[in-house]
C-alpha positions as CSV (number, residue, x, y, z in Angstrom):
1,X,-63.2,22.5,43.6
2,X,-61.7,19.4,42.0
3,X,-63.5,18.1,38.9
4,X,-64.7,14.5,39.1
5,X,-64.7,12.1,36.1
6,X,-66.6,8.9,35.6
7,X,-64.3,6.0,34.6
8,X,-65.2,6.5,30.9
9,X,-64.4,10.2,31.2
10,X,-61.2,9.5,33.1
11,X,-60.1,7.1,30.4
12,X,-60.8,9.6,27.6
13,X,-59.1,12.4,29.6
14,X,-56.0,10.4,30.5
15,X,-55.6,9.1,26.9
16,X,-55.5,12.6,25.6
17,X,-53.3,13.8,28.5
18,X,-50.6,11.2,28.0
19,X,-50.9,10.8,24.3
20,X,-51.6,7.0,24.3
21,X,-54.6,4.8,25.0
22,X,-55.6,4.6,28.7
23,X,-58.5,2.2,29.2
24,X,-61.2,2.1,31.8
25,X,-59.4,-1.1,33.0
26,X,-56.2,1.0,33.5
27,X,-58.2,3.5,35.6
28,X,-59.6,0.6,37.7
29,X,-56.1,-0.6,38.2
30,X,-55.1,2.8,39.6
31,X,-58.0,2.7,42.0
32,X,-57.4,-0.9,43.0
33,X,-53.8,-0.3,43.8
34,X,-54.4,2.9,45.7
35,X,-52.7,5.2,43.1
36,X,-55.9,7.4,43.0
37,X,-59.0,7.6,45.1
38,X,-62.5,6.6,44.1
39,X,-65.5,8.7,44.9
40,X,-69.1,7.3,44.8
41,X,-71.5,9.9,43.5
42,X,-75.1,10.0,42.3
43,X,-73.8,9.2,38.8
44,X,-71.6,6.3,39.9
45,X,-68.0,5.7,40.6
46,X,-65.8,8.8,39.9
47,X,-62.1,9.8,40.2
48,X,-60.4,13.1,40.7
49,X,-59.0,15.0,37.7
50,X,-56.3,16.5,39.9
51,X,-55.3,13.0,41.1
52,X,-55.1,11.7,37.5
53,X,-52.9,14.7,36.5
54,X,-50.6,14.2,39.5
55,X,-50.3,10.5,38.8
56,X,-49.5,10.9,35.1
57,X,-47.2,13.8,35.7
58,X,-45.1,11.6,37.9
59,X,-44.2,9.5,34.8
60,X,-43.2,12.3,32.5
61,X,-39.5,11.9,32.6
62,X,-39.0,12.9,36.2
63,X,-39.0,9.5,38.0
64,X,-35.5,8.5,37.0
65,X,-34.1,11.8,38.1
66,X,-36.0,11.6,41.4
67,X,-34.8,8.1,42.1
68,X,-31.3,8.7,41.0
69,X,-31.1,11.7,43.4
70,X,-32.4,9.5,46.2
71,X,-30.3,6.3,45.4
72,X,-27.3,7.5,43.4
73,X,-26.5,8.1,39.8
74,X,-25.4,4.5,39.2
75,X,-29.0,3.3,39.3
76,X,-29.6,1.2,36.2
77,X,-32.9,2.8,35.1
78,X,-33.2,0.3,32.3
79,X,-34.4,-2.2,34.9
80,X,-37.2,0.1,36.0
81,X,-39.2,-1.0,33.0
82,X,-40.7,2.5,33.2
83,X,-41.3,2.4,29.4
84,X,-44.1,-0.2,29.7
85,X,-47.7,0.7,30.2
86,X,-50.0,-1.0,32.7
87,X,-51.6,-3.4,30.1
88,X,-48.2,-4.7,29.2
89,X,-47.1,-5.3,32.8
90,X,-50.3,-7.1,33.7
91,X,-50.4,-9.4,30.6
92,X,-51.7,-13.0,30.8
93,X,-52.9,-13.9,34.3
94,X,-50.9,-11.2,36.1
95,X,-54.0,-9.2,36.8
96,X,-56.4,-11.9,38.1
97,X,-56.3,-10.6,41.6
98,X,-54.6,-7.9,43.5
99,X,-51.4,-9.1,45.2
100,X,-49.3,-6.2,46.6
101,X,-46.0,-8.2,46.5
102,X,-46.1,-9.1,42.8
103,X,-43.6,-7.9,40.3
104,X,-44.0,-7.4,36.6
105,X,-43.5,-10.2,34.1
106,X,-40.9,-8.2,32.2
107,X,-38.6,-8.3,35.2
108,X,-38.8,-12.1,35.4
109,X,-38.4,-12.4,31.6
110,X,-35.3,-10.3,31.8
111,X,-33.5,-12.7,34.0
112,X,-34.9,-15.9,32.5
113,X,-34.6,-15.1,28.7
114,X,-31.5,-15.8,26.6
115,X,-30.2,-12.2,26.0
116,X,-27.1,-10.7,27.5
117,X,-26.3,-7.0,28.1
118,X,-23.9,-4.9,30.1
119,X,-25.8,-5.8,33.3
120,X,-26.7,-9.4,32.5
121,X,-23.5,-10.9,31.3
122,X,-24.5,-14.5,30.7
123,X,-27.5,-16.7,30.1
124,X,-28.5,-18.8,33.1
125,X,-31.7,-20.6,31.9
126,X,-32.7,-22.3,28.6
127,X,-35.8,-23.9,27.3
128,X,-36.4,-27.3,29.0
129,X,-34.9,-26.2,32.3
130,X,-36.8,-26.4,35.5
131,X,-37.4,-23.2,37.5
132,X,-38.4,-23.5,41.2
133,X,-40.1,-20.5,42.8
134,X,-40.4,-21.3,46.5
135,X,-42.4,-18.1,47.1
136,X,-44.5,-18.0,44.0
137,X,-47.1,-15.5,45.1
138,X,-49.3,-14.8,42.2
139,X,-47.3,-17.0,39.8
140,X,-45.5,-14.5,37.7
141,X,-42.3,-16.5,37.5
142,X,-44.2,-19.7,36.7
143,X,-46.1,-18.1,33.8
144,X,-43.0,-16.4,32.4
145,X,-40.9,-19.6,32.6
146,X,-43.6,-21.5,30.8
147,X,-43.8,-18.8,28.1
148,X,-40.0,-19.2,27.6
149,X,-40.3,-23.0,27.2
150,X,-39.2,-23.9,30.7
151,X,-40.9,-26.0,33.3
152,X,-41.9,-24.3,36.5
153,X,-42.7,-25.4,40.0
154,X,-44.1,-23.0,42.6
155,X,-44.9,-23.1,46.3
156,X,-46.5,-20.5,48.5
157,X,-48.2,-20.6,51.9
158,X,-50.6,-17.7,51.2
159,X,-54.2,-18.7,51.2
160,X,-54.9,-16.1,48.5
161,X,-52.8,-17.9,45.9
């Protein structure tokens, strides 16, 4: 039978398992986004140890190999931002509410900031520019543009935003 953990126990187990801090908030995120199931027991909300192990094993150096096998070896894994943990990818307001179509702030920052690399060959935006996001969703682009000193205008028709 699968062992169940309270959220505190899951946090402690996951932290030890992956070798870095995994908070209760991180575990809640996994539940909220359907990465692991929740189980209501007499002691409260619990999660499966086996599901935690399966989830964290999927991040131990195998994802890039799996996706490159599916999509081709020319996949630029650098743009996967796989090296960021959940607390970094949901910084600022990016975790106020669940929005399945959102993307991480690091992706927006990559395209808006002033660096160049072999993939991004020139800088397109600079502080003071105006960025328009006509499908702003949860506002990731707006927040990142502001963080980089740009003005941002966002429009969305979703009643959730």
